[in-house]
C-alpha positions as CSV (number, residue, x, y, z in Angstrom):
1,M,-9.6,-0.2,-4.6
2,P,-6.6,2.1,-5.4
3,A,-4.9,4.0,-2.8
4,A,-6.5,6.9,-1.7
5,C,-5.0,10.1,-2.5
6,A,-5.2,12.8,-0.1
7,T,-8.3,14.6,0.5
8,R,-8.4,18.5,-0.8
9,R,-10.8,20.2,-3.6
10,I,-9.3,20.2,-7.2
11,T,-10.8,22.8,-9.1
12,G,-11.2,23.1,-12.6
13,L,-13.2,19.5,-12.7
14,P,-16.6,18.6,-13.8
15,F,-17.0,17.6,-10.0
16,P,-14.8,18.1,-6.6
17,M,-12.6,14.9,-6.2
18,E,-11.7,13.4,-3.2
19,I,-13.0,15.9,-1.0
20,P,-16.5,16.6,1.0
21,L,-18.7,18.3,-1.4
22,R,-19.7,21.8,-0.1
23,K,-22.5,22.6,2.1
24,N,-24.0,25.0,0.1
25,I,-24.6,22.3,-2.7
26,L,-26.0,20.1,-0.1
27,L,-28.3,22.3,0.8
28,S,-29.4,22.8,-2.7
29,L,-30.0,19.4,-3.1
30,L,-32.1,19.2,-0.4
31,V,-34.1,22.3,-1.7
32,A,-34.3,20.9,-5.2
33,A,-34.0,17.3,-5.4
34,A,-37.5,14.7,-5.7
35,F,-36.1,12.4,-2.8
36,V,-35.5,8.8,-3.9
37,A,-37.9,8.3,-0.8
38,P,-39.6,9.9,1.6
39,A,-37.5,12.1,3.9
40,V,-36.5,10.8,7.5
41,S,-36.5,13.5,11.0
42,S,-33.2,13.7,12.5
43,A,-35.2,13.5,15.8
44,Q,-36.3,9.8,15.2
45,T,-33.8,7.3,16.4
46,D,-34.8,3.4,15.5
47,K,-33.3,2.6,19.4
48,V,-33.8,-1.0,18.9
49,L,-32.1,-1.5,15.5
50,L,-28.7,0.5,17.3
51,N,-29.2,-1.1,20.1
52,A,-29.2,-4.4,18.0
53,A,-26.0,-3.2,15.2
54,Q,-24.7,-2.0,18.7
55,K,-24.7,-5.7,20.0
56,R,-23.6,-7.3,16.9
57,Q,-19.8,-5.4,17.2
58,P,-17.5,-8.2,19.4
59,E,-18.8,-10.6,17.3
60,F,-18.1,-8.5,14.1
61,V,-14.4,-8.3,15.4
62,K,-13.6,-11.7,16.1
63,D,-15.2,-12.4,12.4
64,L,-13.1,-9.6,11.3
65,A,-9.7,-11.1,12.7
66,T,-10.9,-14.5,11.4
67,L,-10.9,-13.0,7.6
68,V,-7.8,-10.9,7.8
69,N,-5.4,-13.7,8.6
70,V,-6.5,-15.1,5.5
71,D,-4.5,-14.2,2.8
72,T,-6.7,-13.0,-0.3
73,G,-4.8,-11.8,-2.9
74,T,-6.3,-11.4,-6.4
75,D,-3.6,-14.4,-7.1
76,D,-4.1,-16.5,-4.4
77,A,-6.5,-19.3,-5.2
78,K,-5.7,-21.0,-1.8
79,G,-6.7,-18.0,0.5
80,L,-9.7,-16.9,-1.9
81,A,-11.2,-20.6,-1.7
82,Q,-11.0,-19.7,2.0
83,M,-13.4,-17.0,1.7
84,E,-15.7,-18.0,-0.5
85,A,-16.5,-20.9,1.8
86,F,-16.5,-18.7,4.5
87,L,-19.0,-16.4,3.0
88,A,-20.7,-19.3,1.1
89,Q,-21.6,-20.7,4.2
90,R,-22.8,-16.9,6.0
91,L,-24.7,-16.5,3.5
92,R,-26.5,-20.1,3.6
93,D,-26.8,-20.0,7.2
94,L,-28.5,-16.6,6.9
95,G,-31.3,-18.3,4.7
96,A,-30.0,-17.6,1.5
97,T,-29.7,-19.1,-1.7
98,V,-26.2,-19.3,-3.0
99,E,-25.0,-19.7,-6.4
100,I,-20.9,-19.7,-7.2
101,F,-19.8,-18.8,-10.3
102,A,-16.0,-19.2,-11.5
103,A,-14.6,-16.1,-13.0
104,P,-11.9,-16.3,-15.7
105,P,-8.6,-15.5,-15.8
106,A,-9.4,-14.8,-12.0
107,A,-7.9,-17.0,-9.3
108,G,-11.0,-17.3,-7.4
109,K,-14.8,-17.1,-7.6
110,M,-18.0,-15.2,-7.4
111,V,-19.9,-15.7,-4.6
112,L,-23.8,-14.7,-4.9
113,G,-26.7,-15.1,-2.0
114,T,-30.2,-14.5,-3.1
115,L,-33.3,-13.6,-0.5
116,Q,-36.9,-13.4,-1.8
117,G,-39.3,-10.7,0.3
118,K,-42.9,-9.5,-0.8
119,G,-42.0,-6.0,-1.8
120,S,-41.3,-4.3,-5.4
121,K,-37.4,-3.5,-5.3
122,N,-34.6,-5.0,-6.4
123,I,-31.9,-4.8,-4.6
124,M,-28.0,-5.7,-4.5
125,L,-25.3,-5.7,-1.8
126,M,-21.9,-6.2,-3.1
127,V,-18.1,-5.6,-2.3
128,H,-14.9,-7.7,-3.5
129,Y,-13.2,-9.9,-1.6
130,D,-9.7,-10.4,-3.0
131,T,-6.7,-7.8,-1.7
132,V,-3.7,-6.1,-3.3
133,F,-1.6,-8.2,-0.3
134,G,0.9,-11.5,-1.5
135,I,1.3,-14.8,0.3
136,G,2.4,-14.3,4.2
137,D,1.4,-10.6,4.7
138,A,-1.0,-12.1,7.1
139,A,1.3,-14.3,9.1
140,K,3.8,-10.9,9.0
141,R,1.1,-8.6,10.1
142,P,-1.9,-10.1,11.6
143,F,-5.1,-9.1,12.6
144,R,-5.1,-6.4,16.1
145,V,-6.8,-4.0,17.7
146,E,-5.2,-0.9,19.2
147,G,-7.9,1.9,21.5
148,N,-10.9,1.6,18.7
149,K,-9.0,1.3,15.5
150,A,-8.3,-2.4,14.2
151,F,-5.4,-3.2,11.6
152,G,-4.3,-6.0,9.1
153,P,-4.1,-7.2,5.4
154,G,-6.9,-6.0,3.9
155,V,-9.2,-4.8,7.0
156,A,-10.4,-1.7,5.2
157,D,-10.7,-3.1,1.9
158,A,-12.9,-4.8,1.8
159,K,-12.8,-7.3,4.0
160,G,-15.1,-4.7,6.7
161,G,-16.9,-4.0,3.9
162,A,-17.7,-7.8,3.3
163,L,-18.6,-8.4,6.9
164,I,-21.2,-5.1,7.2
165,M,-23.3,-6.9,4.3
166,L,-23.3,-9.9,5.9
167,Y,-24.6,-8.3,9.6
168,A,-26.6,-6.5,8.2
169,L,-28.3,-9.4,6.3
170,D,-28.5,-11.0,10.0
171,L,-30.3,-7.4,10.9
172,V,-32.5,-8.1,8.0
173,R,-33.5,-11.5,9.6
174,E,-34.2,-10.6,12.8
175,R,-36.1,-7.7,12.0
176,G,-38.5,-9.7,9.8
177,F,-37.8,-6.9,6.6
178,A,-39.3,-8.1,3.3
179,D,-39.8,-5.1,1.8
180,F,-37.8,-6.1,-1.5
181,K,-38.6,-8.4,-4.4
182,T,-35.3,-9.9,-4.1
183,L,-32.2,-9.0,-2.2
184,S,-29.0,-10.0,-3.4
185,I,-25.7,-10.6,-1.7
186,F,-22.8,-10.1,-4.1
187,F,-18.9,-10.8,-4.0
188,N,-16.0,-10.8,-6.0
189,P,-12.4,-12.1,-6.2
190,D,-10.6,-9.8,-8.6
191,E,-11.4,-6.0,-7.9
192,E,-8.0,-5.3,-6.9
193,K,-6.6,-6.4,-10.9
194,S,-9.4,-4.8,-12.8
195,S,-12.3,-7.3,-12.3
196,L,-11.8,-8.6,-15.4
197,G,-13.7,-12.0,-14.9
198,S,-16.1,-10.7,-12.7
199,R,-16.9,-7.1,-14.3
200,E,-19.6,-8.4,-17.0
201,K,-21.9,-10.6,-14.4
202,I,-21.6,-7.1,-12.1
203,R,-23.2,-5.6,-15.5
204,E,-25.8,-8.3,-15.6
205,L,-26.4,-8.5,-12.1
206,S,-26.9,-4.7,-11.7
207,S,-28.8,-4.5,-15.2
208,R,-31.6,-5.9,-13.1
209,Q,-31.7,-4.4,-9.8
210,D,-33.3,-0.7,-8.8
211,Y,-30.6,-0.4,-6.7
212,V,-27.0,-1.2,-6.1
213,L,-25.5,-0.4,-2.7
214,S,-21.4,-1.0,-2.5
215,F,-19.1,-1.4,0.4
216,E,-16.2,-0.2,-0.8
217,P,-14.5,1.4,2.4
218,P,-14.8,5.3,3.0
219,E,-12.1,8.2,5.2
220,A,-14.5,9.2,7.4
221,D,-18.3,9.9,7.4
222,R,-19.2,9.8,4.0
223,V,-20.4,8.2,0.8
224,T,-19.4,8.3,-2.4
225,V,-21.8,9.3,-5.6
226,A,-18.7,9.0,-8.3
227,T,-15.3,7.8,-9.4
228,N,-12.9,8.0,-11.6
229,G,-12.6,5.4,-14.8
230,I,-9.3,3.5,-15.5
231,A,-7.4,3.0,-18.3
232,Y,-3.9,2.1,-19.0
233,V,-1.8,3.7,-22.0
234,H,0.7,1.2,-23.2
235,L,4.0,2.3,-24.7
236,D,6.2,0.3,-27.2
237,V,9.5,1.0,-29.1
238,K,11.6,-1.6,-31.7
239,G,14.9,-0.7,-31.9
240,L,18.0,-2.2,-33.7
241,A,19.8,-4.5,-31.6
242,S,24.0,-3.7,-31.5
243,H,26.7,-4.4,-29.8
244,A,26.7,-1.2,-27.4
245,G,30.7,-0.6,-26.9
246,S,32.6,-1.9,-30.0
247,A,30.0,-1.0,-32.4
248,P,26.4,1.3,-31.2
249,E,26.2,2.9,-34.9
250,K,24.7,0.1,-35.9
251,G,21.8,-0.1,-33.4
252,R,19.0,1.8,-33.6
253,N,18.2,2.3,-28.7
254,A,14.9,1.4,-28.0
255,A,15.5,2.8,-24.4
256,V,16.2,6.4,-26.0
257,E,13.4,6.5,-28.8
258,L,11.2,5.4,-25.0
259,A,12.3,8.3,-23.0
260,N,11.8,10.4,-26.0
261,Q,8.5,9.7,-26.0
262,I,7.3,9.8,-22.3
263,L,9.0,13.4,-22.7
264,Q,6.2,13.9,-25.7
265,L,3.6,12.4,-24.0
266,R,3.7,13.6,-20.6
267,D,0.5,15.9,-21.1
268,L,-1.7,13.7,-22.5
269,G,-3.9,14.4,-18.8
270,D,-6.7,17.3,-19.3
271,P,-6.8,19.0,-15.9
272,V,-9.7,20.8,-17.1
273,K,-11.7,17.0,-17.4
274,G,-10.0,15.7,-14.2
275,T,-8.0,13.4,-16.7
276,T,-4.7,12.5,-15.6
277,V,-2.1,10.3,-17.3
278,N,1.1,9.7,-15.6
279,W,4.0,7.0,-16.1
280,T,4.4,4.2,-14.0
281,V,6.4,1.3,-15.7
282,I,9.3,1.5,-17.5
283,Q,11.3,-1.7,-19.5
284,A,14.4,-1.7,-21.2
285,G,17.3,-3.4,-22.2
286,E,18.6,-7.1,-20.5
287,R,22.2,-6.8,-20.8
288,V,24.4,-3.8,-20.5
289,N,26.6,-4.6,-23.4
290,I,23.9,-4.3,-25.5
291,T,21.8,-2.0,-27.4
292,P,18.5,-2.6,-26.1
293,E,16.1,-3.3,-29.4
294,K,12.5,-3.6,-27.6
295,A,11.7,-0.8,-24.5
296,S,8.3,-0.4,-23.2
297,A,6.6,2.0,-20.7
298,T,2.5,2.2,-19.3
299,A,0.6,4.6,-18.1
300,D,-2.1,5.0,-15.5
301,M,-4.5,7.3,-16.4
302,R,-7.7,8.1,-14.9
303,L,-10.9,9.9,-16.5
304,S,-14.4,10.5,-15.4
305,D,-15.2,11.2,-19.5
306,L,-15.4,8.1,-21.3
307,S,-14.6,9.9,-24.3
308,E,-11.1,10.6,-22.9
309,I,-10.0,7.4,-23.9
310,E,-10.7,8.5,-27.8
311,R,-9.2,11.7,-27.3
312,V,-6.1,10.2,-25.6
313,Q,-5.4,7.4,-28.3
314,A,-5.8,10.0,-30.5
315,D,-3.3,12.7,-29.9
316,A,-1.0,10.2,-28.6
317,S,-0.9,8.5,-31.8
318,K,-0.2,11.9,-34.0
319,I,2.8,12.6,-31.3
320,I,4.5,9.7,-31.6
321,Q,5.2,10.3,-35.5
322,K,7.9,12.4,-34.0
323,K,11.0,10.6,-33.4
324,L,14.5,11.3,-31.7
325,V,16.5,7.8,-33.1
326,P,15.2,7.0,-36.6
327,E,14.4,3.8,-38.1
328,T,12.7,3.4,-34.5
329,Q,8.5,1.7,-34.8
330,V,6.7,3.3,-32.3
331,S,3.4,2.3,-30.7
332,V,0.9,3.2,-28.3
333,K,-2.3,1.8,-27.3
334,V,-5.3,2.7,-24.7
335,E,-6.8,-0.2,-23.1
336,N,-9.7,0.7,-21.1
337,R,-9.8,-1.1,-17.5
338,R,-12.4,0.8,-16.0
339,P,-15.5,2.7,-16.6
340,P,-16.2,5.7,-14.3
341,F,-19.3,5.6,-11.8
342,S,-20.4,9.3,-13.1
343,K,-22.1,11.9,-11.2
344,N,-25.8,11.5,-11.2
345,A,-29.2,13.5,-9.8
346,A,-30.0,10.1,-8.6
347,T,-27.0,9.2,-6.8
348,D,-27.0,12.4,-5.5
349,K,-30.7,12.2,-4.1
350,L,-29.7,8.8,-2.7
351,A,-26.9,10.2,-0.6
352,V,-29.1,12.9,0.7
353,Q,-31.0,10.4,2.3
354,A,-27.9,8.6,3.6
355,N,-27.3,11.7,5.3
356,S,-30.6,12.5,6.8
357,I,-30.5,8.5,8.5
358,Y,-27.3,9.2,9.6
359,Q,-28.8,12.4,11.5
360,E,-30.6,10.3,13.1
361,L,-27.5,9.5,15.2
362,G,-26.7,12.7,15.9
363,K,-23.9,12.2,12.7
364,T,-23.8,13.9,9.2
365,I,-22.4,12.1,5.8
366,E,-20.9,14.0,3.4
367,P,-21.0,12.9,-0.3
368,V,-17.7,12.9,-2.4
369,A,-16.0,12.6,-5.8
370,M,-12.8,9.7,-5.8
371,R,-10.3,9.5,-8.2
372,Y,-9.8,5.6,-7.6
373,G,-11.9,3.1,-9.7
374,T,-14.3,0.7,-8.5
375,D,-16.6,-1.4,-9.3
376,A,-19.7,0.8,-9.1
377,G,-18.7,1.9,-12.6
378,F,-19.8,-1.4,-13.5
379,A,-22.9,-1.2,-11.9
380,Y,-23.7,2.0,-12.9
381,N,-25.4,2.2,-16.5
382,P,-24.5,5.9,-17.8
383,A,-27.3,5.3,-20.8
384,T,-30.1,4.3,-18.7
385,G,-29.2,6.1,-15.7
386,K,-29.6,2.9,-13.7
387,P,-30.2,1.2,-11.4
388,V,-29.5,4.1,-8.5
389,V,-25.7,3.1,-7.3
390,L,-24.2,4.3,-4.2
391,D,-20.5,3.5,-2.6
392,G,-18.6,3.7,0.3
393,M,-20.8,2.6,2.1
394,G,-18.2,-0.2,4.0
395,I,-16.8,0.2,6.9
396,V,-14.8,3.4,7.6
397,G,-11.1,2.8,7.5
398,N,-7.6,4.8,6.0
399,R,-4.1,3.8,5.0
400,I,-5.8,1.3,2.5
401,H,-3.2,-0.7,0.4
402,S,-0.6,0.0,2.6
403,T,1.4,-2.1,6.0
404,D,-0.7,0.1,8.2
405,E,-4.0,-0.3,7.0
406,W,-6.7,0.3,9.6
407,V,-10.5,0.7,10.6
408,D,-12.3,2.5,13.0
409,L,-14.3,0.1,14.9
410,D,-16.6,3.1,16.1
411,S,-17.8,2.7,12.3
412,V,-19.5,-0.9,12.2
413,A,-22.9,0.0,14.6
414,P,-23.3,2.8,12.5
415,R,-22.9,1.9,9.1
416,L,-25.1,-1.4,9.7
417,Y,-27.5,1.4,11.3
418,L,-27.1,3.2,7.5
419,T,-27.4,-0.4,5.7
420,I,-30.5,-1.4,7.3
421,R,-32.4,2.3,7.4
422,L,-31.8,2.6,3.7
423,L,-33.1,-1.0,2.7
424,E,-36.2,0.1,4.2
425,V,-36.1,3.6,2.8
426,M,-35.8,1.6,-0.7
427,G,-37.8,-0.7,-0.3
428,K,-40.6,1.5,0.4
429,A,-39.9,4.1,-2.5
430,R,-42.0,4.9,-5.4
């Protein structure tokens, strides 16, 4: 998951971004929404479940140390294989049927565990196990605990979430809970690079589900009800090489034209629709005494409306026709990398239910919409409105993708409690 931005209200968008939805919105949902399942009294805490979740925290921390101290960057085949083996064996130990799937071009494999129950609902828990960190980072910054915080590469994103899923499965077994038709546990190895090898499997599996819970890390007591989509805008310029000192006039400087185009394309975003386009990677030239023949740039595009892909492509194609350097060739292409997880009523209702459950612990959960993209975008199908997807179910953490990424260990038991109670509520839903 890309690093989270500052959480503040951004106005003029179709929904609030990266901040808790306001209380009046929450109240309106409580009053107007038909709940996905029966409401839960905030006064009724399942003390047996809470105690069982709390007792697992010491072992949870030991397992978290084990996972964080293994490098699992998206391209690290050796580290990903170690993680895959751990996840698969733990799933088998918990009584799940396990399947392993290749995920080319990813270096790692997908792991799917399945339990058969006695209910009517198909439910899937999912998260990725790759990180953005390189080989050797775990040795440089091994797992450590300071107070109620744990630190290390990928501790929040998303190794903590992976363990919440596994420990929830353990609690499911202990409680004898079987009010589901199937309970699937899915781990993929390439989310940090747009899930190129696993996106179709996520779509396929999700199409069979009634509910999907994604265990990306929230920054506080929150769940994620919508995320942005991600696209790349590729800009390429072809000019003509020449000696930069003795015959610059014979060349056609691709770097200069690239700079011109970037300036022209700087306003491709649309604040009203929540679309941003930011140029982040630029390449031109190889030697200082040669006029660059080729130049390229890539922009990071975030969107909440899929139609913006087509709009940005059309606008950019028109804009690049105006050139500064004659006889250069300019092309632009928008590449759709990850669809948005669109805001929808069913997810909003499930978020309200999650808040009702958290109130059993004397806490509240706030639903948020985030500007980053996650695999929830592949799980949710806006054409059908199915399955019901809720993201941000992982362990609470912050400073994601940074050298001081951390998790709040005090959130382990509440998040386990939330997961089990949501499973129980979803299993009874109409």
